[in-house]
C-alpha positions in Angstrom: -120.4 -12.1 83.8 -122.8 -13.6 86.0 -126.4 -15.0 85.5 -128.2 -12.2 87.2 -126.4 -9.7 85.2 -127.2 -11.5 82.0 -130.9 -11.8 83.1 -131.3 -8.1 83.6 -129.8 -7.5 80.3 -132.6 -9.5 78.6 -135.2 -7.3 80.2 -137.1 -5.3 77.7 -135.6 -2.0 79.3 -131.9 -1.8 80.5 -131.1 1.9 81.2 -127.6 3.4 80.2 -126.8 3.7 84.2 -127.3 0.0 84.6 -125.4 -0.7 81.5 -122.5 1.5 82.7 -122.5 -0.1 86.0 -122.0 -3.6 84.3 -119.4 -2.3 81.8 -117.6 -0.6 84.8 -116.3 2.0 82.4 -114.4 0.0 80.0 -115.2 0.3 76.4 -118.3 -1.8 74.7 -120.0 -2.4 71.7 -123.6 -3.0 70.9 -124.2 -5.8 68.9 -127.8 -6.1 68.4 -130.5 -3.0 68.2 -134.4 -4.0 68.0 -136.8 -1.2 66.7 -139.7 -1.1 69.4 -143.2 -2.0 67.9 -141.8 -3.2 64.5 -140.0 -6.5 65.1 -137.3 -5.4 63.2 -134.0 -6.4 64.7 -130.5 -5.2 63.3 -126.9 -7.3 64.3 -123.5 -6.0 63.6 -121.2 -4.0 65.8 -122.4 -0.3 66.9 -120.5 2.1 68.8 -122.5 3.8 71.5 -122.7 7.6 71.2 -119.9 9.1 73.1 -122.1 11.0 75.8 -123.7 7.3 76.3 -119.6 6.4 76.8 -119.4 8.9 79.9 -119.9 7.6 83.4 -123.5 8.2 84.5 -122.4 11.3 86.7 -121.1 12.9 84.1 -124.0 12.3 81.4 -125.9 14.1 84.4 -123.4 17.0 84.4 -123.7 17.6 80.5 -127.4 17.0 80.5 -127.7 19.7 83.6 -125.0 21.7 81.8 -127.5 22.1 78.9 -130.6 22.6 80.7 -128.9 25.8 82.0 -127.7 27.0 78.9 -124.2 26.6 79.5 -124.3 28.7 82.6 -121.6 28.0 85.2 -123.2 30.0 87.6 -126.3 28.0 87.3 -124.3 25.0 87.7 -122.5 26.2 90.7 -125.8 26.7 92.6 -127.1 23.4 90.9 -124.0 21.2 92.2 -123.1 23.5 95.4 -119.6 23.7 93.8 -117.3 26.6 93.0 -116.4 28.0 89.5 -113.0 26.5 89.4 -114.7 22.8 90.3 -117.1 23.2 86.9 -114.5 24.1 85.0 -112.4 21.5 85.8 -115.1 19.0 85.4 -116.3 20.7 82.1 -112.2 20.2 80.8 -112.2 16.6 82.0 -115.3 15.7 80.2 -114.6 17.7 77.1 -111.0 15.4 77.0 -113.2 12.3 76.6 -114.9 13.8 73.8 -113.8 13.7 69.9 -115.2 16.8 68.5 -116.5 16.6 65.0 -115.1 19.2 62.4 -118.1 21.6 61.5 -115.8 23.3 58.9 -113.9 20.5 57.2 -111.4 21.0 54.3 -112.8 21.2 50.8 -112.5 18.1 48.6 -110.2 18.5 45.9 -113.4 18.3 43.8 -114.9 20.9 45.5 -111.9 23.2 45.1 -111.7 22.4 41.2 -115.6 23.3 41.1 -114.9 26.6 42.4 -112.0 27.4 40.3 -113.8 26.5 36.9 -116.9 28.7 38.2 -114.2 31.6 38.6 -115.4 31.7 42.5 -111.8 31.5 43.1 -108.2 32.0 41.7 -105.6 29.5 40.6 -103.3 30.7 43.6 -106.7 30.1 46.0 -107.1 27.1 44.6 -103.7 25.5 45.1 -103.3 27.1 48.6 -106.6 25.2 49.5 -105.4 22.1 48.3 -102.0 22.3 50.2 -104.0 23.2 53.3 -106.4 20.0 53.2 -103.0 17.9 52.9 
């Protein structure tokens, strides 16, 4: 990294597009976070959110998709592309993102608690415990 880039990074505000340009798509870690107006700084190793790790073009595309309430027709109009192009790009972006399991398997303790309360049978408890392995 040359001095010009280092100087830019020390400026009070560096936007994600500039950071993405500097990293050229390579993985990076944020090591210092400063809370604006409080003087508090936190140092460590923090991975940026998944969406921030996307290219700037993909971030714009995702933001447009959310703003259009997921309307592929609206995306076709906005970007002047066909339905298959929108779907292909969404699929490519989705492959880059790890999805959070919104319905995680219950813990063993949760299953036992439900069994004790009589909410599930012993067979159901065993099945849930086997499934969570």
